[in-house]
C-alpha positions, -999 to +999 in steps of 0.1 A: +298-040-009+272-015-006+243-025+011+206-021-006+179-029+016+156-021-013+166-051-032+151-081-023+168-119-026+156-151-050+120-159-031+110-197-036+076-185-028+050-175-055+070-165-084+056-186-111+016-177-102+004-148-096+012-123-071-021-113-062-048-128-076-086-117-070-122-140-077-155-127-068-147-103-034-167-088-022-173-059+010-198-053+026-195-034+057-226-032+085-224+000+102-232+003+137-268+020+154-267+053+165-287+062+191-320+071+172-320+032+158-309+019+187-345+040+209-360+021+176-347-009+187-324-012+156-289-028+170-275-015+130-279+007+100-285-007+071-255-022+053-233-003+030-220-028+002-181-015-004-170-037-031-183-069-049-175-090-073-142-076-080-120-104-104-087-096-113-043-108-115-011-090-109+019-108-123+050-105-109+072-075-109+037-057-123+023-023-120-008-014-117-026+010-103-057+018-094-078+049-104-118+060-102-132+080-082-136+090-041-161+066-020-154+037-053-136+013-035-096+018-037-088+019-006-110-008+011-095-029-016-060-027-008-071-027+029-086-062+018-055-073-001-035-056+030-054-081+051-068-055+077-105-057+062-120-097+055-137-101+025-168-107+023-177-131+000-142-145-026-106-155-023-076-131-024-041-146-021-010-122-018+024-133-026+008-174-026-010-164+013-052-164+018-054-126+029-087-132+046-058-149+074-027-130+074+001-146+093+036-128+104+047-142+071+023-125+054+030-090+076+064-088+066+060-101+027+028-075+024+035-039+026+008-015+032+026+021+025+000+048+035+011+084+046-009+080+079+003+105+103-017+091+130+004+057+130+038+075+137+045+090+168+045+127+167+073+133+193+098+111+186+124+113+161+123+096+125+150+069+134+125+060+171+093+057+150+116+032+126+128+011+158+094+008+171+081-006+142+113-029+137+106-039+167+068-051+153+083-069+128+102-091+153+137-074+149+157-072+173+176-041+188+207-045+162+192-059+134+158-035+137+188-010+138+210-021+110+178-019+089+166+013+102+195+032+094+201+011+060+166+025+049+167+057+063+199+070+040+180+056+012+147+069+011+168+105+016+162+113+058+201+104+070+203+141+081+173+143+094+171+106+117+175+119+145+144+148+139+115+149+158+092+134+134+067+166+141+091+189+122+096+165+093+076+181+053+046+161+041+071+149+009+091+130+045+067+115+060+057+101+033+094+083+026+091+076+060+059+054+052+082+040+025+109+026+045+085+020+072+074-006+047+104-017+038+113-029+070+103-066+067+105-081+030+084-069+010+074-091-018+038-074-029+038-032-021+000-018-016+004+020-016-028+043-008-019+081-028+017+081-025+027+111-042-006+135-019-005+165-010+038+164-025+041+195-040+049+182-083+089+182-082+083+161-047+059+139-065+082+136-099+110+127-075+093+098-051+074+088-079+109+081-099+123+068-062+092+037-063+099+028-098+134+031-102+146+014-070+118+006-045+096-015-067+111-027-108+151-021-093+139-048-059+121-071-084+086-061-066+051-061-075+030-031-066-004-019-071-009+017-068-037+040-055-040+072-069-069+096-088-035+112-106-036+100-143+005+116-146+010+095-113-011+065-135+014+067-167+045+069-150+041+045-126+013+015-138+020-005-167-021-013-166-049+009-149-075-007-131-111+016-131-133+010-102-165+025-099-193+023-073-173-006-056-170-027-089-138-027-110-151-014-151-126-013-172-089-030-171-062-009-190-030-008-209-016+025-182-012+045-221-046+046-219-056+066-196-064+093-207-085+080-236-105+066-208-106+094-191-115+116-221-083+142-217 
C-alpha cells in the first residue's frame, strides 16, 4: 500500500470542539528604546498595538483565509496562534491546547508554514534540511529519513532532494517549507502567504495541492494569510478581514469580491 503522509490518523483530541478558538485577543508590542531615547533616560518606545479584541472560531476541517492591507495584523495573528508570540490579552486555543503555553505536543499538532528562506541552510540539500528539522521534532534518524523521503516525494521534490537549497526556485522553496510543516502530525495548519512570489501557473498548482491533498484530503483545519482575492476564493470556506488590528468582517469566501468592491 502506498504511504500517504499527508493523511492523519483519527485523533481522540479536540474533534468535537473548535479547532481554533480565539476570544478577545489583543497583542501589544513594546519596542526597545533607540539611542536617542536612552540618552533621555527612556528604556522603551511607545507601545504599538498590533491586535485588538479579536474573537472567532474555526471548526475542525474548516479552511479560513485572513485578508487585510499590509500592517493589518495578519502575520502577528498567525504567530500568536502558532505559539511564537504570546498574547497580551485574551485566550487562544489551537487543537485543544493553550497557544500561550505551547508544549512539544503543540509543536507537533500545530504547523506554522512560512516560506522564510532564512530558516533553511542554503549550503545543505533539501533532504538534509528536512533531516535537521525532523530531528528537532524528536524523530530518530531512521524515522526522520523515512518521513523526509515520503514528504519530498509528495511535494514533488524527490528528484531534487539532493540538490543544494540555494539552487531551488521560489516554488521549490515553498514546497520544502510545506514539507517541513508536515514533519509532525499536524492537525491545524497556519500558512502565511503560501504562494507569495510564485508565477500564476505555479500558484494555481500549489493551491490545488494544498486544498485537495494537504488540507481537505487529510482532514486538517487551516488558517491562511493572503492578499490575493483569487487565492481566498480558491482555498477558503470563509474569509476574515483584518483592519488596523481588528477583525472587521467575517464573510463566506464567495462574498470576497463584493466586500472588496471588485
